[in-house]
C-alpha positions in Angstrom: 10.0 -9.8 5.0 7.1 -10.1 2.8 7.2 -9.6 -1.0 3.9 -8.9 -2.7 3.0 -9.0 -6.4 -0.6 -7.9 -6.7 -2.2 -11.1 -5.5 1.3 -12.7 -5.2 3.2 -12.3 -2.1 6.3 -13.6 -0.3 7.4 -13.7 3.3 10.8 -13.6 4.9 11.7 -13.5 8.6 15.1 -13.6 10.3 15.1 -16.4 12.8 16.3 -16.4 16.4 20.0 -15.5 16.8 21.1 -19.1 17.5 19.4 -20.4 14.3 21.3 -19.9 11.0 19.5 -18.1 8.3 16.0 -16.9 7.6 12.8 -18.3 5.9 11.1 -17.2 2.7 7.6 -18.0 1.6 6.4 -16.8 -1.8 2.8 -17.2 -2.8 -0.3 -15.5 -4.1 -4.0 -15.4 -3.5 -6.4 -16.3 -6.3 -9.8 -14.7 -7.1 -11.5 -17.0 -4.5 -9.1 -16.1 -1.7 -7.1 -19.3 -1.8 -3.4 -19.1 -1.0 -1.0 -20.7 -3.5 2.6 -21.1 -2.2 5.0 -20.8 -5.1 8.3 -21.1 -3.1 9.4 -21.9 0.4 13.1 -21.3 1.0 15.7 -21.1 3.7 18.2 -18.2 3.4 21.8 -17.9 4.6 22.3 -15.8 7.8 25.2 -13.9 6.3 23.6 -10.4 5.5 25.3 -10.0 2.1 24.4 -13.4 0.9 20.8 -13.1 2.3 20.3 -9.7 0.6 21.6 -11.1 -2.7 19.2 -14.0 -2.5 16.3 -11.7 -1.8 17.1 -9.5 -4.8 17.3 -12.7 -6.9 13.9 -13.7 -5.7 12.5 -10.3 -6.6 14.0 -10.7 -10.1 12.6 -14.2 -10.4 9.1 -12.9 -9.6 9.0 -9.7 -11.7 5.5 -8.6 -10.7 6.5 -8.1 -7.1 5.1 -4.9 -5.6 5.8 -5.1 -1.9 8.6 -6.3 0.3 7.3 -6.3 3.9 9.8 -6.5 6.8 8.9 -7.4 10.3 9.4 -4.2 12.4 11.8 -5.6 15.0 15.3 -4.8 16.0 16.8 -7.7 14.1 14.9 -7.0 11.0 15.7 -3.3 11.1 19.4 -4.1 10.9 18.6 -6.0 7.6 16.6 -3.0 6.4 19.8 -1.0 6.4 21.6 -3.6 4.5 18.8 -3.7 1.9 19.0 0.0 1.5 22.8 0.0 1.0 22.4 -2.7 -1.6 19.6 -0.8 -3.3 21.9 2.3 -3.6 24.6 0.1 -5.1 22.2 -1.4 -7.6 20.4 1.8 -8.3 17.1 0.1 -7.4 15.4 0.1 -4.0 13.0 -2.6 -2.9 9.4 -1.4 -2.1 9.6 -2.2 1.6 6.6 -2.3 4.0 7.2 -2.5 7.7 5.0 -5.1 9.4 4.1 -4.1 13.0 3.4 -6.8 15.6 0.5 -6.7 18.0 2.4 -7.2 21.3 -0.8 -8.5 23.0 -0.8 -11.5 20.7 1.8 -14.3 20.9 3.4 -15.7 17.8 1.6 -19.1 18.4 -1.8 -17.4 18.4 -0.9 -15.3 15.4 0.1 -18.3 13.4 -3.0 -20.3 14.5 -5.5 -17.5 13.9 -4.2 -16.8 10.4 -3.4 -20.3 9.1 -5.7 -22.8 10.8 -9.0 -21.6 9.2 -7.8 -21.7 5.6 -5.8 -24.8 6.3 -8.8 -26.7 7.6 -11.0 -25.3 4.8 -8.5 -26.5 2.1 -7.8 -23.0 1.0 -4.0 -23.3 1.1 -2.0 -25.0 -1.7 1.7 -25.4 -2.5 3.7 -26.3 -5.6 5.7 -29.5 -5.2 8.7 -27.6 -6.4 8.9 -25.5 -3.3 12.4 -26.0 -1.9 11.5 -26.3 1.8 8.0 -27.8 1.4 8.8 -30.9 3.5 10.1 -28.6 6.3 6.9 -26.5 6.1 4.7 -29.6 6.3 6.8 -31.0 9.2 6.3 -27.7 11.1 2.6 -27.8 10.4 2.4 -31.4 11.7 4.2 -30.5 14.9 2.5 -27.2 15.5 0.3 -26.8 18.6 -1.0 -23.4 19.6 -0.6 -24.1 23.3 3.0 -25.3 23.0 6.1 -23.2 22.5 8.2 -24.2 19.5 11.6 -23.2 18.0 10.5 -24.7 14.6 7.7 -22.6 13.3 9.5 -19.9 11.2 8.2 -21.1 7.9 4.7 -21.2 9.4 5.2 -17.6 10.6 6.5 -16.4 7.2 3.4 -17.9 5.5 1.1 -16.4 8.2 2.6 -13.0 7.4 1.3 -13.3 3.9 -2.2 -12.8 5.2 -1.1 -9.5 6.9 0.5 -8.0 3.8 -2.4 -9.2 1.6 -4.5 -6.1 2.2 -1.7 -3.6 2.6 -1.2 -0.8 0.0 1.6 -1.1 -2.5 4.9 0.3 -1.2 7.1 2.8 -2.9 10.6 2.2 -4.2 12.3 4.7 -2.0 15.1 5.0 0.6 14.5 4.4 4.3 14.7 8.1 5.3 12.0 9.0 2.7 9.7 6.3 4.1 10.2 7.6 7.6 9.3 11.1 6.5 6.2 9.8 4.8 5.2 7.8 7.9 5.8 10.9 10.1 3.5 13.0 7.8 0.8 10.2 7.9 1.0 10.0 11.7 0.7 13.8 12.0 -2.3 13.8 9.7 -4.0 11.2 11.8 -3.3 13.2 14.9 -4.8 16.3 13.3 -8.0 14.3 12.6 -8.2 13.2 16.2 -7.1 16.6 17.6 -8.1 19.4 15.2 -6.6 22.1 17.4 -3.2 20.6 17.9 -0.3 22.8 16.9 3.0 21.8 15.2 4.8 21.5 18.6 2.2 19.1 19.9 2.4 17.0 16.7 6.2 16.7 16.8 6.1 15.8 20.5 3.5 13.1 19.8 5.6 11.7 17.0 8.7 11.7 19.2 6.8 9.8 21.9 5.5 7.3 19.3 9.1 6.6 18.2 10.3 6.2 21.8 7.5 3.7 22.5 8.4 1.8 19.4 12.0 1.7 20.4 11.2 0.5 23.9 9.0 -2.2 22.6 11.7 -3.4 20.2 14.3 -3.4 23.1 12.0 -5.5 25.3 11.6 -8.0 22.4 15.4 -8.1 21.9 15.9 -8.7 25.6 13.3 -11.4 25.6 15.2 -13.1 22.7 18.5 -12.9 24.7 20.0 -10.2 22.6 22.1 -7.3 23.9 21.7 -3.6 23.1 24.5 -3.8 20.5 22.2 -5.9 18.3 20.3 -2.8 17.4 23.3 -0.9 16.2 
């Protein structure tokens, strides 16, 4: 999940099922494009505790505009928990779904987003960041050509660059976001196919959703998760 506050952003991702908790990176880009990490944090795996901690982080950084969540099966389960908590609190987080390019591996994604600014000295971190030592250790061990189970903080920070140019999300329930995404998808289809009728647009949207679900299932199976994980 990424949390954005104008130039300020934060990233959270749920780790693999056998690793407890998630990772949060909160930072912001200055006028020159340098990234400043304000907080790096590990979260508990328990959904209720995790959601409570994220809401606390949002309160701690009151200028937050976006909460971006990786659009995978695991993360979608947490989306539902966030929505339930938002209804209870009377405040929904402005969530953005972050789609993954399945043609690019996580290692390449991290390397392509972090290596250039890292080598150029355009990444900075406050010494008060809770998991700063862990982040630096992950960076020291990281090799683009080698698989690693210890790169989740790097991945969370890399996602900051993805959400950086995204529009501000709306504070709204999940079903409202889905309806907005459907309308945007159909508008794009109309631009590409001006003569498409409503039935064609709805069929195209249904196929798009099926392809997304199949991609998520393949990812879950690759991680060793069963179909029940998506419930």
